[in-house]
C-alpha positions as CSV (number, residue, x, y, z in Angstrom):
1,M,13.0,-5.8,-34.9
2,K,14.6,-2.9,-32.8
3,F,12.0,-0.2,-31.3
4,F,12.5,3.6,-30.0
5,D,9.5,4.6,-28.0
6,L,8.8,8.5,-27.9
7,H,6.6,8.0,-24.7
8,A,6.4,5.9,-21.8
9,D,5.3,7.5,-18.5
10,I,8.1,5.6,-16.3
11,G,9.2,8.5,-14.7
12,D,5.7,8.6,-12.8
13,D,6.1,4.9,-12.1
14,V,9.4,5.3,-10.9
15,V,8.6,8.3,-8.3
16,K,5.0,6.4,-7.1
17,K,7.1,3.3,-6.0
18,H,9.9,5.3,-4.8
19,L,7.5,6.8,-2.2
20,N,5.9,3.5,-1.6
21,H,9.6,2.4,-0.4
22,E,10.2,0.4,-3.2
23,T,13.9,0.7,-5.1
24,H,15.5,-0.5,-8.4
25,V,12.1,0.1,-9.8
26,L,13.4,0.2,-13.6
27,K,15.2,-3.3,-13.3
28,R,12.4,-4.9,-11.3
29,Y,9.5,-3.5,-13.5
30,H,10.4,-2.1,-16.7
31,L,14.0,-3.7,-18.0
32,D,12.9,-7.5,-19.0
33,K,9.9,-6.3,-20.7
34,L,11.6,-3.7,-22.7
35,R,14.3,-6.3,-23.6
36,Q,11.6,-8.7,-24.8
37,G,9.8,-6.2,-26.5
38,G,12.8,-5.0,-28.5
39,F,13.1,-1.8,-27.3
40,E,16.6,-0.2,-27.8
41,G,15.4,3.4,-26.7
42,V,12.7,5.0,-25.1
43,C,11.7,8.1,-23.9
44,M,10.8,8.0,-19.9
45,A,8.4,10.9,-19.4
46,S,7.9,12.3,-15.8
47,F,4.2,13.2,-16.0
48,F,2.3,16.0,-14.3
49,D,-1.3,16.6,-14.9
50,G,-1.7,20.2,-13.7
51,H,-1.8,20.1,-9.9
52,E,1.6,19.4,-9.0
53,T,4.3,22.5,-7.6
54,W,7.8,22.7,-9.3
55,Q,8.9,21.1,-5.9
56,D,7.0,17.9,-7.3
57,M,8.5,18.1,-10.5
58,Q,11.7,17.8,-9.4
59,L,11.0,15.3,-6.8
60,E,10.2,12.8,-10.0
61,I,12.7,14.0,-12.2
62,L,15.2,13.3,-9.7
63,A,14.1,9.9,-8.7
64,L,14.2,8.7,-12.1
65,E,17.7,10.4,-12.8
66,A,19.0,8.7,-9.8
67,E,17.7,5.3,-11.3
68,L,19.0,5.9,-14.3
69,N,22.5,7.0,-12.8
70,E,22.4,4.0,-10.7
71,S,21.9,1.5,-13.6
72,N,24.2,-0.6,-15.9
73,D,21.2,-1.6,-18.1
74,F,20.6,1.9,-19.2
75,V,22.6,4.7,-21.0
76,R,20.8,8.1,-20.0
77,V,21.0,10.1,-23.3
78,L,22.2,13.7,-23.0
79,N,23.9,14.2,-26.3
80,A,24.2,12.4,-29.9
81,E,27.2,10.3,-28.7
82,D,24.8,8.6,-26.2
83,L,22.6,7.3,-28.8
84,C,25.3,5.4,-30.4
85,S,25.3,3.1,-27.0
86,N,24.7,-0.5,-27.1
87,K,22.5,-0.4,-23.8
88,I,18.7,1.0,-23.6
89,K,18.9,4.3,-24.2
90,A,16.7,6.4,-22.2
91,L,15.9,9.8,-23.0
92,M,14.5,11.9,-20.1
93,S,11.3,13.9,-21.0
94,V,8.6,15.9,-19.3
95,E,4.8,15.7,-19.8
96,G,3.3,18.9,-18.6
97,M,5.3,22.0,-16.7
98,C,2.4,23.2,-14.5
99,G,4.9,23.5,-11.6
100,I,6.5,26.1,-13.3
101,L,5.1,29.4,-11.9
102,D,7.8,31.9,-12.7
103,D,12.0,32.1,-13.2
104,E,10.8,29.7,-16.4
105,V,14.1,30.3,-17.9
106,N,16.0,29.2,-15.1
107,K,13.8,26.3,-14.4
108,I,14.0,25.1,-18.0
109,Q,17.9,25.3,-17.3
110,W,17.6,23.2,-14.3
111,L,15.5,20.4,-16.3
112,Y,18.1,20.2,-18.9
113,D,20.9,19.9,-16.2
114,H,19.0,17.0,-14.9
115,G,18.8,15.2,-18.1
116,I,15.4,16.4,-19.7
117,R,15.9,16.7,-23.3
118,L,12.0,16.2,-24.4
119,A,8.9,18.1,-23.3
120,T,5.7,19.6,-23.4
121,L,4.7,22.5,-21.9
122,T,1.4,21.5,-20.8
123,W,-0.7,18.2,-20.3
124,N,-4.4,18.4,-21.3
125,E,-4.9,21.6,-18.8
126,G,-4.2,25.2,-19.5
127,N,-1.2,26.4,-17.0
128,A,1.2,29.6,-16.7
129,L,2.7,28.6,-20.0
130,A,0.4,27.3,-22.5
131,N,-3.0,25.4,-23.0
132,G,-3.6,21.7,-23.7
133,V,-6.4,20.1,-25.4
134,K,-8.6,20.8,-22.4
135,G,-7.4,24.5,-21.6
136,Q,-9.1,27.5,-23.1
137,A,-9.5,27.1,-26.9
138,D,-8.5,30.9,-27.5
139,K,-5.5,30.9,-25.8
140,G,-2.1,29.2,-26.5
141,L,1.7,30.4,-25.5
142,S,1.7,33.0,-23.1
143,A,4.5,35.4,-22.4
144,K,6.3,33.3,-20.1
145,G,5.7,30.0,-22.3
146,K,7.2,31.9,-25.2
147,N,10.1,32.2,-23.3
148,V,10.3,28.6,-22.6
149,I,10.2,28.2,-25.9
150,H,13.2,30.2,-26.8
151,K,15.2,28.6,-23.9
152,M,14.3,25.1,-25.3
153,N,15.6,26.1,-28.5
154,Q,19.0,27.5,-27.2
155,L,19.5,24.3,-25.5
156,H,18.4,21.8,-28.3
157,M,15.9,20.5,-26.0
158,I,12.9,19.1,-28.3
159,A,9.4,20.5,-27.9
160,D,6.5,17.8,-27.7
161,V,3.4,19.2,-29.4
162,S,1.2,16.2,-28.2
163,H,-1.4,17.5,-25.5
164,A,-1.4,20.9,-27.0
165,N,-4.7,22.7,-28.0
166,E,-4.5,24.2,-31.4
167,K,-3.7,27.7,-30.4
168,T,-0.7,26.4,-28.5
169,F,0.4,23.8,-31.2
170,W,0.5,26.9,-33.9
171,D,2.3,29.3,-31.5
172,I,5.3,26.8,-31.0
173,M,5.4,26.0,-34.8
174,N,5.5,29.6,-35.7
175,L,7.8,30.6,-32.8
176,S,10.3,27.7,-32.5
177,D,13.5,27.2,-35.2
178,G,13.6,23.8,-33.2
179,L,13.0,20.5,-33.5
180,V,9.4,19.8,-32.9
181,I,7.8,16.3,-32.5
182,A,4.5,14.8,-31.2
183,S,5.2,12.2,-29.4
184,H,2.0,10.3,-29.0
185,S,-0.3,11.6,-31.6
186,N,-2.6,9.3,-34.2
187,C,-4.6,11.3,-37.3
188,R,-7.7,13.0,-36.8
189,T,-8.9,12.1,-40.1
190,L,-8.9,8.4,-39.0
191,C,-10.3,9.1,-35.4
192,N,-11.8,12.1,-34.4
193,H,-10.3,12.9,-31.0
194,P,-8.7,16.2,-29.9
195,R,-5.5,14.5,-29.1
196,N,-5.0,13.6,-32.5
197,L,-3.6,15.6,-35.0
198,D,-5.3,17.1,-38.2
199,D,-3.6,16.9,-41.9
200,E,-2.3,20.4,-41.6
201,Q,-0.5,19.6,-38.3
202,C,0.8,16.5,-39.7
203,L,2.4,18.7,-42.7
204,A,3.5,21.6,-40.5
205,I,5.4,18.5,-38.5
206,K,7.0,17.2,-41.4
207,A,7.9,20.8,-42.6
208,K,9.8,21.1,-39.1
209,G,11.4,17.7,-39.8
210,G,9.5,16.2,-37.0
211,L,8.1,13.1,-35.7
212,I,4.5,11.8,-35.2
213,G,4.5,9.0,-32.6
214,M,2.0,6.3,-32.9
215,N,-0.1,6.0,-29.7
216,S,-1.5,2.3,-28.8
217,A,-4.1,4.1,-26.4
218,R,-7.3,2.5,-27.9
219,Y,-9.2,6.0,-28.0
220,F,-7.0,7.7,-30.2
221,V,-6.8,4.3,-32.7
222,D,-10.5,4.5,-33.4
223,Q,-14.2,5.5,-31.9
224,N,-15.5,2.3,-32.8
225,E,-14.3,-0.4,-30.0
226,A,-14.4,-3.2,-32.1
227,N,-12.1,-1.5,-34.4
228,Q,-9.4,-0.5,-31.6
229,T,-6.7,-2.9,-32.9
230,V,-3.1,-2.9,-33.6
231,A,-4.0,-3.4,-37.3
232,K,-6.1,-0.3,-37.3
233,L,-3.0,1.5,-35.6
234,A,-1.0,0.5,-38.9
235,E,-3.7,2.4,-40.9
236,H,-2.6,5.6,-39.0
237,A,0.8,4.8,-40.2
238,A,-0.4,3.8,-43.8
239,Y,-2.4,7.6,-43.9
240,L,0.6,9.4,-43.0
241,K,2.9,7.7,-45.3
242,T,0.9,9.0,-47.8
243,L,0.6,12.5,-46.1
244,V,3.8,13.2,-45.2
245,G,6.2,10.2,-45.7
246,V,7.6,7.4,-44.0
247,E,10.2,9.8,-42.3
248,T,8.1,11.5,-40.2
249,I,6.5,8.5,-38.6
250,A,7.8,6.9,-35.1
251,C,6.5,4.9,-32.3
252,G,5.1,6.7,-29.4
253,F,2.9,3.7,-27.7
254,D,2.2,5.4,-24.2
255,F,1.8,1.9,-23.0
256,M,0.2,2.1,-19.5
257,D,0.1,-1.5,-18.2
258,F,2.3,-0.8,-15.4
259,F,-0.3,1.5,-13.5
260,E,-3.2,-0.2,-11.7
261,D,-5.8,2.2,-13.6
262,G,-3.8,1.5,-16.8
263,I,-4.9,-2.0,-17.7
264,G,-7.8,-2.1,-20.9
265,T,-6.4,1.2,-22.1
266,A,-4.4,0.3,-25.1
267,A,-5.8,-1.1,-28.7
268,K,-6.0,-4.9,-28.7
269,G,-2.7,-6.7,-29.9
270,I,-0.4,-3.9,-28.7
271,E,-0.9,-3.3,-25.1
272,T,2.3,-3.7,-23.4
273,A,6.1,-3.2,-24.3
274,L,6.0,-6.9,-25.0
275,D,3.3,-6.6,-27.9
276,A,5.2,-4.1,-30.1
277,P,6.8,-6.5,-32.5
278,R,2.9,-7.0,-33.3
279,F,2.9,-3.4,-34.5
280,A,5.7,-4.2,-37.0
281,L,3.9,-7.3,-38.3
282,A,0.8,-5.1,-38.8
283,L,2.8,-2.6,-40.6
284,A,4.1,-5.5,-43.1
285,D,0.5,-6.3,-43.5
286,A,-0.5,-2.9,-44.3
287,G,2.3,-3.0,-47.1
288,F,5.6,-1.5,-45.9
289,S,8.4,-2.7,-46.5
290,E,11.3,-4.1,-44.1
291,L,13.3,-0.5,-44.6
292,E,10.0,1.3,-43.9
293,I,9.0,-0.5,-40.9
294,E,12.8,0.0,-39.3
295,K,12.4,3.5,-39.9
296,I,9.7,4.1,-38.4
297,C,10.3,1.9,-35.3
298,Y,13.9,2.8,-34.6
299,T,15.9,4.6,-37.1
300,N,13.9,7.8,-37.6
301,V,14.2,8.8,-33.8
302,I,17.9,7.9,-33.9
303,E,18.7,10.0,-36.9
304,K,16.6,13.0,-36.2
305,F,17.8,13.1,-32.8
306,S,21.3,12.7,-33.4
307,S,21.5,15.9,-35.9
308,Y,19.4,17.8,-33.2
309,L,20.8,17.2,-29.7
310,K,23.9,18.8,-28.4
């Protein structure tokens, strides 16, 4: 089975190891695991939790860009044609734009020029552009944030509403005329976590032609530790199949095993990229057909991104 993961904080891992004077991070720490897990595509996120400056953002993005440019194993996805490559397709993304305080339109252009094709405006915090799930509940997009969405639409950069609070989510949905996804969020009906999506939000993403990436982080799978399993994650997909259809479901595993503090954060049975085939098996056990599993694990992303990226 082939997989395309909508969210992995690989950019963050790259820059941390570069700052520790390591090189060839993708080849040494990620390539074999992705290959063995069946990954033919991954959105590599540069992660910013709210304290970073614009210079910090640039440093991390340039580090990942440099690794991808020197690699013979990955293709940097810049347009639809790159999604046809036989190499592992690496789409650069940004999780959080706390470093953008001004000159937002030109800075989004800079992100695009350096390969970013998918982005959230915020992580969990409130910043100059938007509010995340731990930001101010009554505040969504700022005027600068609206400028960012307009610029992203112009560039065909994909807007990601994972981590957005409800006000920001609906502001983006009402403003954007481009592709909107939730790269790594599950169903709030099955697990009442603020990072998960309620039914109305899931339906809104479907209406935009978007995707919802199933997140293996255990606290987003079930509130009961005993139920934090790959089988329960497949139940989230089964719930979405009934609510929004298979074409809206994808994988956004958010694996954390390559971070020292990431061990033990994932649901049982789906803890690293090596475990991705177990999710396909769990989907089969939940009643999904082989064609439906292929759509969820890979082809939904390829089809929707191919039709949107310039």
